All heavy atoms as TSV, in Angstrom:
chain	resi	resn	atom	element	x	y	z
A	1	MET	N	N	-27.193	50.825	-6.784
A	1	MET	CA	C	-27.459	49.441	-6.424
A	1	MET	C	C	-27.144	48.563	-7.636
A	1	MET	O	O	-27.532	48.870	-8.740
A	1	MET	CB	C	-28.926	49.302	-6.014
A	1	MET	CG	C	-29.223	47.967	-5.432
A	1	MET	SD	S	-30.965	47.743	-5.026
A	1	MET	CE	C	-31.080	48.647	-3.515
A	2	SER	N	N	-26.470	47.468	-7.411
A	2	SER	CA	C	-26.108	46.585	-8.523
A	2	SER	C	C	-27.223	45.593	-8.790
A	2	SER	O	O	-27.897	45.136	-7.875
A	2	SER	CB	C	-24.798	45.872	-8.228
A	2	SER	OG	O	-24.968	45.026	-7.127
A	3	ALA	N	N	-27.405	45.281	-10.038
A	3	ALA	CA	C	-28.439	44.312	-10.430
A	3	ALA	C	C	-27.897	42.906	-10.231
A	3	ALA	O	O	-26.736	42.622	-10.519
A	3	ALA	CB	C	-28.828	44.533	-11.880
A	4	HIS	N	N	-28.741	42.035	-9.703
A	4	HIS	CA	C	-28.341	40.642	-9.478
A	4	HIS	C	C	-28.618	39.849	-10.750
A	4	HIS	O	O	-29.750	39.751	-11.193
A	4	HIS	CB	C	-29.109	40.054	-8.299
A	4	HIS	CG	C	-28.799	38.618	-8.032
A	4	HIS	ND1	N	-27.523	38.146	-7.904
A	4	HIS	CD2	C	-29.600	37.541	-7.851
A	4	HIS	CE1	C	-27.541	36.850	-7.681
A	4	HIS	NE2	N	-28.805	36.464	-7.638
A	5	THR	N	N	-27.569	39.317	-11.342
A	5	THR	CA	C	-27.733	38.512	-12.544
A	5	THR	C	C	-27.600	37.046	-12.187
A	5	THR	O	O	-26.665	36.648	-11.495
A	5	THR	CB	C	-26.678	38.880	-13.614
A	5	THR	OG1	O	-25.391	38.720	-13.052
A	5	THR	CG2	C	-26.854	40.313	-14.070
A	6	PRO	N	N	-28.533	36.222	-12.614
A	6	PRO	CA	C	-28.452	34.784	-12.289
A	6	PRO	C	C	-27.249	34.146	-12.981
A	6	PRO	O	O	-26.856	34.544	-14.070
A	6	PRO	CB	C	-29.762	34.214	-12.819
A	6	PRO	CG	C	-30.281	35.216	-13.785
A	6	PRO	CD	C	-29.698	36.556	-13.425
A	7	HIS	N	N	-26.694	33.187	-12.311
A	7	HIS	CA	C	-25.526	32.469	-12.838
A	7	HIS	C	C	-25.935	31.039	-13.130
A	7	HIS	O	O	-26.411	30.325	-12.253
A	7	HIS	CB	C	-24.386	32.502	-11.828
A	7	HIS	CG	C	-23.189	31.707	-12.242
A	7	HIS	ND1	N	-22.420	32.058	-13.324
A	7	HIS	CD2	C	-22.632	30.583	-11.728
A	7	HIS	CE1	C	-21.434	31.185	-13.457
A	7	HIS	NE2	N	-21.548	30.273	-12.494
A	8	ASP	N	N	-25.758	30.623	-14.356
A	8	ASP	CA	C	-26.066	29.247	-14.746
A	8	ASP	C	C	-24.760	28.495	-14.947
A	8	ASP	O	O	-24.110	28.621	-15.984
A	8	ASP	CB	C	-26.879	29.223	-16.045
A	8	ASP	CG	C	-28.272	29.805	-15.868
A	8	ASP	OD1	O	-28.841	29.634	-14.776
A	8	ASP	OD2	O	-28.768	30.428	-16.820
A	9	PRO	N	N	-24.357	27.715	-13.928
A	9	PRO	CA	C	-23.088	26.991	-14.053
A	9	PRO	C	C	-23.178	25.879	-15.103
A	9	PRO	O	O	-24.241	25.292	-15.328
A	9	PRO	CB	C	-22.866	26.412	-12.669
A	9	PRO	CG	C	-24.201	26.384	-12.038
A	9	PRO	CD	C	-25.014	27.473	-12.676
A	10	THR	N	N	-22.057	25.605	-15.703
A	10	THR	CA	C	-21.985	24.521	-16.677
A	10	THR	C	C	-21.941	23.189	-15.932
A	10	THR	O	O	-21.628	23.145	-14.737
A	10	THR	CB	C	-20.724	24.656	-17.548
A	10	THR	OG1	O	-19.577	24.504	-16.704
A	10	THR	CG2	C	-20.672	25.995	-18.253
A	11	PRO	N	N	-22.258	22.101	-16.626
A	11	PRO	CA	C	-22.191	20.786	-15.966
A	11	PRO	C	C	-20.805	20.501	-15.380
A	11	PRO	O	O	-20.697	19.908	-14.300
A	11	PRO	CB	C	-22.547	19.805	-17.077
A	11	PRO	CG	C	-23.430	20.592	-17.988
A	11	PRO	CD	C	-22.856	21.993	-17.967
A	12	SER	N	N	-19.751	20.931	-16.050
A	12	SER	CA	C	-18.412	20.680	-15.509
A	12	SER	C	C	-18.165	21.516	-14.254
A	12	SER	O	O	-17.504	21.060	-13.320
A	12	SER	CB	C	-17.328	20.950	-16.553
A	12	SER	OG	O	-17.306	22.314	-16.913
A	13	GLN	N	N	-18.719	22.738	-14.199
A	13	GLN	CA	C	-18.580	23.557	-12.992
A	13	GLN	C	C	-19.353	22.935	-11.839
A	13	GLN	O	O	-18.880	22.936	-10.697
A	13	GLN	CB	C	-19.078	24.979	-13.252
A	13	GLN	CG	C	-18.167	25.808	-14.125
A	13	GLN	CD	C	-18.772	27.160	-14.462
A	13	GLN	OE1	O	-19.976	27.264	-14.734
A	13	GLN	NE2	N	-17.936	28.184	-14.442
A	14	ILE	N	N	-20.519	22.399	-12.133
A	14	ILE	CA	C	-21.319	21.737	-11.095
A	14	ILE	C	C	-20.575	20.517	-10.562
A	14	ILE	O	O	-20.487	20.305	-9.347
A	14	ILE	CB	C	-22.707	21.345	-11.647
A	14	ILE	CG1	C	-23.526	22.599	-11.920
A	14	ILE	CG2	C	-23.433	20.427	-10.676
A	14	ILE	CD1	C	-24.838	22.342	-12.634
A	15	ALA	N	N	-20.005	19.722	-11.460
A	15	ALA	CA	C	-19.255	18.535	-11.039
A	15	ALA	C	C	-18.055	18.940	-10.198
A	15	ALA	O	O	-17.744	18.288	-9.189
A	15	ALA	CB	C	-18.808	17.737	-12.254
A	16	GLU	N	N	-17.393	20.024	-10.575
A	16	GLU	CA	C	-16.228	20.493	-9.817
A	16	GLU	C	C	-16.642	20.968	-8.426
A	16	GLU	O	O	-15.971	20.678	-7.433
A	16	GLU	CB	C	-15.553	21.625	-10.588
A	16	GLU	CG	C	-14.235	22.078	-9.992
A	16	GLU	CD	C	-13.567	23.152	-10.829
A	16	GLU	OE1	O	-13.776	23.190	-12.053
A	16	GLU	OE2	O	-12.837	23.956	-10.232
A	17	MET	N	N	-17.768	21.683	-8.343
A	17	MET	CA	C	-18.265	22.142	-7.040
A	17	MET	C	C	-18.659	20.955	-6.164
A	17	MET	O	O	-18.355	20.933	-4.962
A	17	MET	CB	C	-19.466	23.072	-7.210
A	17	MET	CG	C	-19.098	24.462	-7.690
A	17	MET	SD	S	-20.494	25.602	-7.680
A	17	MET	CE	C	-21.353	25.097	-9.177
A	18	GLN	N	N	-19.328	19.960	-6.765
A	18	GLN	CA	C	-19.714	18.775	-5.996
A	18	GLN	C	C	-18.481	18.050	-5.481
A	18	GLN	O	O	-18.446	17.619	-4.322
A	18	GLN	CB	C	-20.556	17.830	-6.854
A	18	GLN	CG	C	-21.960	18.315	-7.072
A	18	GLN	CD	C	-22.758	17.388	-7.978
A	18	GLN	OE1	O	-22.202	16.729	-8.854
A	18	GLN	NE2	N	-24.068	17.343	-7.773
A	19	SER	N	N	-17.479	17.915	-6.316
A	19	SER	CA	C	-16.243	17.258	-5.905
A	19	SER	C	C	-15.585	18.020	-4.753
A	19	SER	O	O	-15.132	17.409	-3.778
A	19	SER	CB	C	-15.289	17.163	-7.094
A	19	SER	OG	O	-14.063	16.605	-6.693
A	20	ALA	N	N	-15.559	19.348	-4.862
A	20	ALA	CA	C	-14.968	20.159	-3.792
A	20	ALA	C	C	-15.761	20.013	-2.501
A	20	ALA	O	O	-15.175	19.931	-1.414
A	20	ALA	CB	C	-14.903	21.623	-4.222
A	21	LEU	N	N	-17.084	19.946	-2.595
A	21	LEU	CA	C	-17.911	19.782	-1.396
A	21	LEU	C	C	-17.704	18.412	-0.750
A	21	LEU	O	O	-17.649	18.286	0.474
A	21	LEU	CB	C	-19.386	20.006	-1.736
A	21	LEU	CG	C	-19.768	21.460	-2.020
A	21	LEU	CD1	C	-21.194	21.533	-2.554
A	21	LEU	CD2	C	-19.610	22.323	-0.790
A	22	PHE	N	N	-17.595	17.361	-1.580
A	22	PHE	CA	C	-17.335	16.030	-1.033
A	22	PHE	C	C	-15.963	15.974	-0.362
A	22	PHE	O	O	-15.801	15.371	0.704
A	22	PHE	CB	C	-17.439	14.952	-2.118
A	22	PHE	CG	C	-18.863	14.623	-2.495
A	22	PHE	CD1	C	-19.255	14.659	-3.821
A	22	PHE	CD2	C	-19.802	14.276	-1.545
A	22	PHE	CE1	C	-20.559	14.359	-4.188
A	22	PHE	CE2	C	-21.108	13.975	-1.889
A	22	PHE	CZ	C	-21.491	14.021	-3.215
A	23	THR	N	N	-14.976	16.613	-0.970
A	23	THR	CA	C	-13.644	16.665	-0.371
A	23	THR	C	C	-13.686	17.403	0.957
A	23	THR	O	O	-13.082	16.967	1.943
A	23	THR	CB	C	-12.649	17.336	-1.338
A	23	THR	OG1	O	-12.593	16.568	-2.545
A	23	THR	CG2	C	-11.263	17.426	-0.734
A	24	LEU	N	N	-14.410	18.513	0.999
A	24	LEU	CA	C	-14.553	19.274	2.234
A	24	LEU	C	C	-15.239	18.434	3.307
A	24	LEU	O	O	-14.802	18.389	4.456
A	24	LEU	CB	C	-15.345	20.556	1.969
A	24	LEU	CG	C	-15.656	21.427	3.181
A	24	LEU	CD1	C	-14.373	21.903	3.860
A	24	LEU	CD2	C	-16.513	22.612	2.771
A	25	ARG	N	N	-16.309	17.729	2.919
A	25	ARG	CA	C	-17.019	16.878	3.881
A	25	ARG	C	C	-16.096	15.791	4.440
A	25	ARG	O	O	-16.041	15.558	5.652
A	25	ARG	CB	C	-18.236	16.227	3.213
A	25	ARG	CG	C	-19.045	15.356	4.182
A	25	ARG	CD	C	-19.856	14.319	3.480
A	25	ARG	NE	N	-18.977	13.437	2.736
A	25	ARG	CZ	C	-19.399	12.520	1.886
A	25	ARG	NH1	N	-20.677	12.385	1.638
A	25	ARG	NH2	N	-18.547	11.741	1.247
A	26	ASP	N	N	-15.347	15.134	3.555
A	26	ASP	CA	C	-14.428	14.085	4.002
A	26	ASP	C	C	-13.361	14.645	4.930
A	26	ASP	O	O	-13.023	14.034	5.953
A	26	ASP	CB	C	-13.774	13.401	2.800
A	26	ASP	CG	C	-14.767	12.586	1.981
A	26	ASP	OD1	O	-15.875	12.299	2.485
A	26	ASP	OD2	O	-14.426	12.252	0.828
A	27	SER	N	N	-12.844	15.814	4.597
A	27	SER	CA	C	-11.821	16.437	5.434
A	27	SER	C	C	-12.381	16.814	6.799
A	27	SER	O	O	-11.717	16.634	7.821
A	27	SER	CB	C	-11.248	17.689	4.751
A	27	SER	OG	O	-10.601	17.335	3.549
A	28	LEU	N	N	-13.607	17.314	6.823
A	28	LEU	CA	C	-14.232	17.666	8.106
A	28	LEU	C	C	-14.503	16.418	8.947
A	28	LEU	O	O	-14.332	16.446	10.170
A	28	LEU	CB	C	-15.522	18.445	7.869
A	28	LEU	CG	C	-15.338	19.877	7.356
A	28	LEU	CD1	C	-16.682	20.485	6.990
A	28	LEU	CD2	C	-14.606	20.741	8.369
A	29	MET	N	N	-14.902	15.332	8.312
A	29	MET	CA	C	-15.119	14.089	9.059
A	29	MET	C	C	-13.804	13.562	9.622
A	29	MET	O	O	-13.758	13.082	10.761
A	29	MET	CB	C	-15.776	13.036	8.163
A	29	MET	CG	C	-17.217	13.363	7.796
A	29	MET	SD	S	-18.297	13.592	9.224
A	29	MET	CE	C	-18.344	11.939	9.869
A	30	ASN	N	N	-12.717	13.658	8.835
A	30	ASN	CA	C	-11.407	13.244	9.336
A	30	ASN	C	C	-10.978	14.111	10.515
A	30	ASN	O	O	-10.423	13.609	11.495
A	30	ASN	CB	C	-10.361	13.305	8.221
A	30	ASN	CG	C	-10.538	12.202	7.205
A	30	ASN	OD1	O	-11.099	11.163	7.496
A	30	ASN	ND2	N	-10.038	12.434	6.009
A	31	LEU	N	N	-11.231	15.413	10.417
A	31	LEU	CA	C	-10.900	16.314	11.516
A	31	LEU	C	C	-11.700	15.960	12.757
A	31	LEU	O	O	-11.161	15.910	13.866
A	31	LEU	CB	C	-11.160	17.767	11.099
A	31	LEU	CG	C	-10.961	18.824	12.177
A	31	LEU	CD1	C	-9.515	18.814	12.687
A	31	LEU	CD2	C	-11.330	20.196	11.649
A	32	LYS	N	N	-12.981	15.678	12.574
A	32	LYS	CA	C	-13.830	15.297	13.707
A	32	LYS	C	C	-13.289	14.050	14.398
A	32	LYS	O	O	-13.180	14.004	15.625
A	32	LYS	CB	C	-15.258	15.048	13.215
A	32	LYS	CG	C	-16.191	14.525	14.287
A	32	LYS	CD	C	-17.540	14.160	13.700
A	32	LYS	CE	C	-18.414	13.484	14.739
A	32	LYS	NZ	N	-19.683	13.023	14.182
A	33	MET	N	N	-12.936	13.028	13.598
A	33	MET	CA	C	-12.421	11.793	14.185
A	33	MET	C	C	-11.089	12.036	14.896
A	33	MET	O	O	-10.844	11.490	15.972
A	33	MET	CB	C	-12.284	10.711	13.112
A	33	MET	CG	C	-13.614	10.301	12.490
A	33	MET	SD	S	-14.919	9.902	13.678
A	33	MET	CE	C	-14.235	8.463	14.449
A	34	SER	N	N	-10.242	12.870	14.325
A	34	SER	CA	C	-8.969	13.182	14.959
A	34	SER	C	C	-9.186	13.902	16.280
A	34	SER	O	O	-8.507	13.624	17.274
A	34	SER	CB	C	-8.104	14.047	14.038
A	34	SER	OG	O	-7.739	13.333	12.890
A	35	LEU	N	N	-10.135	14.826	16.306
A	35	LEU	CA	C	-10.422	15.543	17.548
A	35	LEU	C	C	-11.005	14.609	18.604
A	35	LEU	O	O	-10.685	14.730	19.790
A	35	LEU	CB	C	-11.363	16.720	17.276
A	35	LEU	CG	C	-10.749	17.877	16.493
A	35	LEU	CD1	C	-11.823	18.889	16.123
A	35	LEU	CD2	C	-9.629	18.538	17.274
A	36	LEU	N	N	-11.853	13.681	18.173
A	36	LEU	CA	C	-12.398	12.708	19.130
A	36	LEU	C	C	-11.295	11.809	19.678
A	36	LEU	O	O	-11.271	11.496	20.872
A	36	LEU	CB	C	-13.489	11.873	18.467
A	36	LEU	CG	C	-14.800	12.601	18.187
A	36	LEU	CD1	C	-15.724	11.718	17.355
A	36	LEU	CD2	C	-15.477	13.017	19.477
A	37	ASP	N	N	-10.373	11.385	18.806
A	37	ASP	CA	C	-9.241	10.579	19.260
A	37	ASP	C	C	-8.381	11.350	20.242
A	37	ASP	O	O	-7.951	10.820	21.265
A	37	ASP	CB	C	-8.380	10.123	18.077
A	37	ASP	CG	C	-9.035	9.046	17.243
A	37	ASP	OD1	O	-10.002	8.420	17.735
A	37	ASP	OD2	O	-8.576	8.834	16.111
A	38	LEU	N	N	-8.126	12.609	19.943
A	38	LEU	CA	C	-7.318	13.441	20.832
A	38	LEU	C	C	-8.004	13.616	22.178
A	38	LEU	O	O	-7.367	13.512	23.227
A	38	LEU	CB	C	-7.066	14.806	20.191
A	38	LEU	CG	C	-6.250	15.793	21.019
A	38	LEU	CD1	C	-4.867	15.234	21.303
A	38	LEU	CD2	C	-6.158	17.125	20.303
A	39	ALA	N	N	-9.316	13.838	22.150
A	39	ALA	CA	C	-10.055	13.990	23.397
A	39	ALA	C	C	-9.979	12.707	24.222
A	39	ALA	O	O	-9.817	12.752	25.442
A	39	ALA	CB	C	-11.515	14.348	23.110
A	40	ALA	N	N	-10.064	11.569	23.567
A	40	ALA	CA	C	-9.990	10.295	24.284
A	40	ALA	C	C	-8.606	10.085	24.884
A	40	ALA	O	O	-8.474	9.554	25.981
A	40	ALA	CB	C	-10.351	9.143	23.350
A	41	MET	N	N	-7.569	10.502	24.160
A	41	MET	CA	C	-6.209	10.313	24.666
A	41	MET	C	C	-5.914	11.211	25.859
A	41	MET	O	O	-5.101	10.869	26.709
A	41	MET	CB	C	-5.182	10.593	23.564
A	41	MET	CG	C	-5.121	9.522	22.516
A	41	MET	SD	S	-3.744	9.765	21.370
A	41	MET	CE	C	-4.286	11.204	20.473
A	42	THR	N	N	-6.562	12.358	25.925
A	42	THR	CA	C	-6.269	13.293	27.008
A	42	THR	C	C	-7.286	13.226	28.136
A	42	THR	O	O	-7.136	13.914	29.141
A	42	THR	CB	C	-6.212	14.735	26.462
A	42	THR	OG1	O	-7.454	15.058	25.847
A	42	THR	CG2	C	-5.099	14.892	25.454
A	43	ASP	N	N	-8.310	12.406	28.000
A	43	ASP	CA	C	-9.327	12.262	29.030
A	43	ASP	C	C	-8.827	11.262	30.075
A	43	ASP	O	O	-8.659	10.079	29.787
A	43	ASP	CB	C	-10.635	11.777	28.400
A	43	ASP	CG	C	-11.790	11.769	29.387
A	43	ASP	OD1	O	-11.550	11.540	30.594
A	43	ASP	OD2	O	-12.925	11.990	28.950
A	44	GLU	N	N	-8.602	11.745	31.286
A	44	GLU	CA	C	-8.031	10.891	32.336
A	44	GLU	C	C	-8.928	9.716	32.676
A	44	GLU	O	O	-8.438	8.624	32.946
A	44	GLU	CB	C	-7.744	11.730	33.580
A	44	GLU	CG	C	-6.597	12.701	33.392
A	44	GLU	CD	C	-6.301	13.489	34.653
A	44	GLU	OE1	O	-6.634	13.009	35.755
A	44	GLU	OE2	O	-5.737	14.579	34.523
A	45	GLN	N	N	-10.218	9.914	32.689
A	45	GLN	CA	C	-11.137	8.822	33.016
A	45	GLN	C	C	-11.026	7.715	31.973
A	45	GLN	O	O	-10.981	6.529	32.323
A	45	GLN	CB	C	-12.570	9.338	33.095
A	45	GLN	CG	C	-13.574	8.260	33.466
A	45	GLN	CD	C	-14.987	8.798	33.568
A	45	GLN	OE1	O	-15.222	9.983	33.389
A	45	GLN	NE2	N	-15.925	7.922	33.835
A	46	ILE	N	N	-10.964	8.077	30.710
A	46	ILE	CA	C	-10.834	7.066	29.658
A	46	ILE	C	C	-9.484	6.373	29.765
A	46	ILE	O	O	-9.380	5.156	29.577
A	46	ILE	CB	C	-11.043	7.705	28.267
A	46	ILE	CG1	C	-12.510	8.114	28.113
A	46	ILE	CG2	C	-10.637	6.757	27.150
A	46	ILE	CD1	C	-12.829	8.840	26.839
A	47	GLN	N	N	-8.436	7.120	30.101
A	47	GLN	CA	C	-7.112	6.512	30.266
A	47	GLN	C	C	-7.126	5.511	31.417
A	47	GLN	O	O	-6.556	4.424	31.309
A	47	GLN	CB	C	-6.058	7.599	30.500
A	47	GLN	CG	C	-5.758	8.424	29.272
A	47	GLN	CD	C	-4.775	9.549	29.557
A	47	GLN	OE1	O	-4.404	9.798	30.704
A	47	GLN	NE2	N	-4.361	10.241	28.509
A	48	ARG	N	N	-7.784	5.856	32.516
A	48	ARG	CA	C	-7.874	4.922	33.656
A	48	ARG	C	C	-8.667	3.679	33.275
A	48	ARG	O	O	-8.308	2.564	33.638
A	48	ARG	CB	C	-8.512	5.618	34.859
A	48	ARG	CG	C	-7.554	6.526	35.613
A	48	ARG	CD	C	-8.114	6.934	36.966
A	48	ARG	NE	N	-9.344	7.707	36.849
A	48	ARG	CZ	C	-9.406	9.030	36.724
A	48	ARG	NH1	N	-8.301	9.733	36.691
A	48	ARG	NH2	N	-10.560	9.643	36.623
A	49	GLN	N	N	-9.749	3.878	32.531
A	49	GLN	CA	C	-10.555	2.741	32.093
A	49	GLN	C	C	-9.737	1.830	31.178
A	49	GLN	O	O	-9.784	0.602	31.313
A	49	GLN	CB	C	-11.807	3.228	31.375
A	49	GLN	CG	C	-12.727	2.100	30.944
A	49	GLN	CD	C	-13.966	2.620	30.240
A	49	GLN	OE1	O	-14.194	3.821	30.145
A	49	GLN	NE2	N	-14.768	1.709	29.726
A	50	ALA	N	N	-8.980	2.418	30.266
A	50	ALA	CA	C	-8.143	1.623	29.372
A	50	ALA	C	C	-7.080	0.875	30.162
A	50	ALA	O	O	-6.781	-0.290	29.874
A	50	ALA	CB	C	-7.493	2.521	28.325
A	51	GLU	N	N	-6.522	1.516	31.175
A	51	GLU	CA	C	-5.511	0.859	32.008
A	51	GLU	C	C	-6.115	-0.319	32.766
A	51	GLU	O	O	-5.511	-1.400	32.840
A	51	GLU	CB	C	-4.922	1.870	32.996
A	51	GLU	CG	C	-3.789	1.323	33.817
A	51	GLU	CD	C	-3.180	2.358	34.762
A	51	GLU	OE1	O	-3.515	3.550	34.656
A	51	GLU	OE2	O	-2.363	1.951	35.602
A	52	LEU	N	N	-7.323	-0.142	33.307
A	52	LEU	CA	C	-7.996	-1.243	34.011
A	52	LEU	C	C	-8.298	-2.404	33.071
A	52	LEU	O	O	-8.106	-3.572	33.428
A	52	LEU	CB	C	-9.295	-0.748	34.654
A	52	LEU	CG	C	-9.148	0.099	35.909
A	52	LEU	CD1	C	-10.505	0.674	36.319
A	52	LEU	CD2	C	-8.557	-0.728	37.038
A	53	GLU	N	N	-8.777	-2.086	31.873
A	53	GLU	CA	C	-9.062	-3.134	30.894
A	53	GLU	C	C	-7.786	-3.881	30.507
A	53	GLU	O	O	-7.802	-5.104	30.361
A	53	GLU	CB	C	-9.722	-2.545	29.640
A	53	GLU	CG	C	-11.114	-2.006	29.877
A	53	GLU	CD	C	-12.113	-3.074	30.261
A	53	GLU	OE1	O	-11.962	-4.235	29.815
A	53	GLU	OE2	O	-13.047	-2.760	31.019
A	54	THR	N	N	-6.699	-3.154	30.352
A	54	THR	CA	C	-5.417	-3.788	30.025
A	54	THR	C	C	-4.972	-4.699	31.155
A	54	THR	O	O	-4.536	-5.833	30.916
A	54	THR	CB	C	-4.343	-2.705	29.755
A	54	THR	OG1	O	-4.789	-1.880	28.679
A	54	THR	CG2	C	-3.007	-3.344	29.403
A	55	ASP	N	N	-5.083	-4.204	32.392
A	55	ASP	CA	C	-4.703	-5.022	33.546
A	55	ASP	C	C	-5.563	-6.287	33.635
A	55	ASP	O	O	-5.049	-7.377	33.916
A	55	ASP	CB	C	-4.837	-4.206	34.843
A	55	ASP	CG	C	-3.781	-3.122	34.948
A	55	ASP	OD1	O	-2.783	-3.163	34.204
A	55	ASP	OD2	O	-3.968	-2.194	35.776
A	56	ASN	N	N	-6.863	-6.138	33.397
A	56	ASN	CA	C	-7.758	-7.302	33.424
A	56	ASN	C	C	-7.398	-8.309	32.344
A	56	ASN	O	O	-7.382	-9.515	32.585
A	56	ASN	CB	C	-9.219	-6.867	33.260
A	56	ASN	CG	C	-9.758	-6.145	34.484
A	56	ASN	OD1	O	-9.224	-6.280	35.587
A	56	ASN	ND2	N	-10.794	-5.368	34.281
A	57	LEU	N	N	-7.091	-7.819	31.154
A	57	LEU	CA	C	-6.712	-8.710	30.057
A	57	LEU	C	C	-5.407	-9.442	30.376
A	57	LEU	O	O	-5.299	-10.662	30.184
A	57	LEU	CB	C	-6.564	-7.907	28.762
A	57	LEU	CG	C	-6.108	-8.694	27.532
A	57	LEU	CD1	C	-7.090	-9.795	27.202
A	57	LEU	CD2	C	-5.917	-7.766	26.347
A	58	LEU	N	N	-4.425	-8.710	30.902
A	58	LEU	CA	C	-3.154	-9.343	31.241
A	58	LEU	C	C	-3.339	-10.376	32.359
A	58	LEU	O	O	-2.705	-11.439	32.325
A	58	LEU	CB	C	-2.129	-8.287	31.658
A	58	LEU	CG	C	-1.629	-7.389	30.515
A	58	LEU	CD1	C	-0.755	-6.268	31.079
A	58	LEU	CD2	C	-0.890	-8.188	29.490
A	59	ALA	N	N	-4.205	-10.089	33.299
A	59	ALA	CA	C	-4.477	-11.037	34.386
A	59	ALA	C	C	-5.113	-12.311	33.829
A	59	ALA	O	O	-4.760	-13.419	34.235
A	59	ALA	CB	C	-5.382	-10.399	35.429
A	60	ARG	N	N	-6.025	-12.173	32.875
A	60	ARG	CA	C	-6.656	-13.357	32.266
A	60	ARG	C	C	-5.637	-14.150	31.454
A	60	ARG	O	O	-5.668	-15.384	31.437
A	60	ARG	CB	C	-7.812	-12.942	31.373
A	60	ARG	CG	C	-9.053	-12.546	32.155
A	60	ARG	CD	C	-10.230	-12.408	31.229
A	60	ARG	NE	N	-9.923	-11.442	30.172
A	60	ARG	CZ	C	-10.684	-10.422	29.822
A	60	ARG	NH1	N	-11.829	-10.226	30.421
A	60	ARG	NH2	N	-10.324	-9.601	28.873
A	61	LEU	N	N	-4.728	-13.448	30.773
A	61	LEU	CA	C	-3.721	-14.149	29.977
A	61	LEU	C	C	-2.739	-14.914	30.877
A	61	LEU	O	O	-2.266	-15.990	30.505
A	61	LEU	CB	C	-2.944	-13.153	29.104
A	61	LEU	CG	C	-3.743	-12.558	27.947
A	61	LEU	CD1	C	-2.939	-11.476	27.256
A	61	LEU	CD2	C	-4.152	-13.641	26.955
A	62	ARG	N	N	-2.445	-14.349	32.039
A	62	ARG	CA	C	-1.532	-15.024	32.970
A	62	ARG	C	C	-2.188	-16.202	33.658
A	62	ARG	O	O	-1.519	-17.132	34.074
A	62	ARG	CB	C	-1.044	-14.014	34.018
A	62	ARG	CG	C	-0.112	-12.986	33.472
A	62	ARG	CD	C	0.408	-12.089	34.582
A	62	ARG	NE	N	1.025	-10.896	34.007
A	62	ARG	CZ	C	0.669	-9.651	34.263
A	62	ARG	NH1	N	-0.281	-9.399	35.145
A	62	ARG	NH2	N	1.284	-8.661	33.688
A	63	GLY	N	N	-3.506	-16.099	33.846
A	63	GLY	CA	C	-4.232	-17.101	34.624
A	63	GLY	C	C	-4.618	-18.281	33.884
A	63	GLY	O	O	-4.248	-19.172	33.352
């Protein structure tokens, strides 16, 4: 069995890990937003709603 030795990271290692975690968080949030956008683009109900809103707006602009 191997002995577990504690690891004391240096301040620069901690800063590097924090930076990597923030980058990961930002990337995951961007992925989430992209997936939500993709879901909205492929959702037929949302597409129909957008089409109705566009038609209503064009009708108001013509009127």
